[in-house]
N, C-alpha and C positions, 0 to 999 in steps of 0.2 A: 551764431558763432562764425559761420562762413563769412557773413557780412562784415564782421569785425576784422577778419583776416585779409580780405581783399581791400586794396586801396580805394578810396572814394573815386569813382569815375574811371577806375583802372581795371586791368585784367591781370590775373595772377596765373602763372604757369608753374607746373611742377613736373619733375621727371618721374616716370613710371617704371617699375620693374617689368621684366618680361611677363611675369604672372599677372600683374595688374593690367598690362596692355592686352593680354589674352582675355581677361575678364571684361574689359571695356569693349572689345570687339564682340564678345558674346552678348553683352547688353544691347549693343547697336543692332545686331542681327535679330535679336528677340523683339526689338521695338519696331523694326522695319515694317512688318505686317500691320501693326497697330497704326503706324503713320499713314500707310496707303489705304487701309480698310479699317477704320476705327470701330470698336465694339463697346459694349457697356463696361468691359473690364480694362479698356485701353488707358483710361485716366489712372486707374490704380497701378497698372504696370509702369506707367510713366513716373508716377510718384516713387515707386520702389526703385526704379533705375536712378532717379535723381538722388535719392538717399544713398544708394551705393556709390555714386560718383562723388558725393559730398564726403563720404567716409574715406574714399581713396585719397582725396585731396587733403583731408584733415590728418591722415596718418603721416603724410609727408611733412607737415609743419608742426607735429606734436612737440618736438623739442623746442622749436622757436616760440610756440605759444606759452610754454612753461615760463620762459624768461619774461614775457609780457605780463603773465599772471602774477609773477613775483613783483614786478614793477607796480602793477595795479594794487597789490596788497600793501606794499610800502607807501604808496601814494595815499591810499585810504587811511592807513594808520597815522600817517603824518598829518593829514587833514583833521582827523579825529582829535589828535593830541593838541593841535593848534587851536581848534575850536574850543576844546575843553579849557585850555589855559586862558583863553579870552573870556570865558564865562564862569570862572571859578567862584566869584561871589554869589552867583545864583545857585550854587551847589547842584549842578546837573548830575544825573545818573547815567548809567550805561545806555539806557533806552533813549535818553535825550541826545547823547553824543551820536548814537547810531542813526537816529532820525536826521540829525544835522548833516551827516555825510551820506545819507540816502541808502542805508543798508539796514538790515534787521539786527537786533542785538545779538542773536546767535551767529549771524554771519560776521559781525564785528569781532566776536570772540575768536572765530576761526581765523580771521585775518591777523589778529594779534598773535595767535599761536603760530601761524605760518611765518610771520616776520621775526618771531623769536622774542617778542616783548612781554611774554607771559600773558596774564589776563588784562583786559582793559581796566578793570577796577584797580589792580595793583599798579599799573602804569599811571592811572589817575592819582593815586595816593602819592606816588613819587613826584608828580608835577606839583601837587599841593605842598609837599615838604620842600621841594626845590624853590618854589615861589616864596615860601616862608623864610628860607635862608636868605634870599635876595632882600626881602623886606627887613629882616632882622639886622642886616648889614647897615641899614640906615639908622642912625642914632635917634631920629625924631619920632619913630613909631613905637608905641607900646605893644606888648604881646596881646593885650585885649583888643587893640585896633588891627593887629595883623591877622588874628584868627578868622574873622569874617571875610577879610579880603582873600583869604586862601580857601574859602569854602567850608570852614568849620562852624558848627552851630554854637560852640562855646569854647572858652579858653581851656577847660578841662579836656574836651575831646581833642583839641589841637595839641595839648601837651602830651596826652597819651599816644596819639598817632606819631608825633615827632619823635618822642622817646623810643617808640617801638622801631622806627626806621633808622634813626641815627645813633641809638644807644646812649643818648645823653639828653637831658632836659633842654628845652629851648633856652632857658635862662643860662644854663651852663654853656651851651653852644655859643650863645651870644657873647658871653664874657670871654671865651677863648678867642673869638674873632676880633674882638675889640683890643686885645693886647697888642 
């Protein structure tokens, strides 16, 4: 976490409150003896001090990391949706999409919820129907040909999913668009 916050090859400085400055001075004083005369516990005390210093620094950037975490979530969700759209005919599931963007399925669900896109499965269904609408706008493709291109196993599953989402059958939707 700290490594992600500090610029590569750079140094990061943060302002400390008077209480934090006092705590830092206390840590330095406590470690002084360990520095000059190390004991078996010195390494443990150094690790403890390093953890406290890290926590002090991270408290200063907590608000800033929230924005980068939101950006990360949006980026991952966008990558997931783009990958899914490219692989529609293969009928990938949530686990496949998660693996493609290098997260677990449960983390992908959390990212979708954080971004406000609902569940990955619901978003994937919207992509399928949106793609079907694009393809149905072309007069040369039959519904039987469109269904597998959008990741549906059959024309009937395509018709059910389309009707559930759009409130009208694919045939009726297509006839409205062609008018």
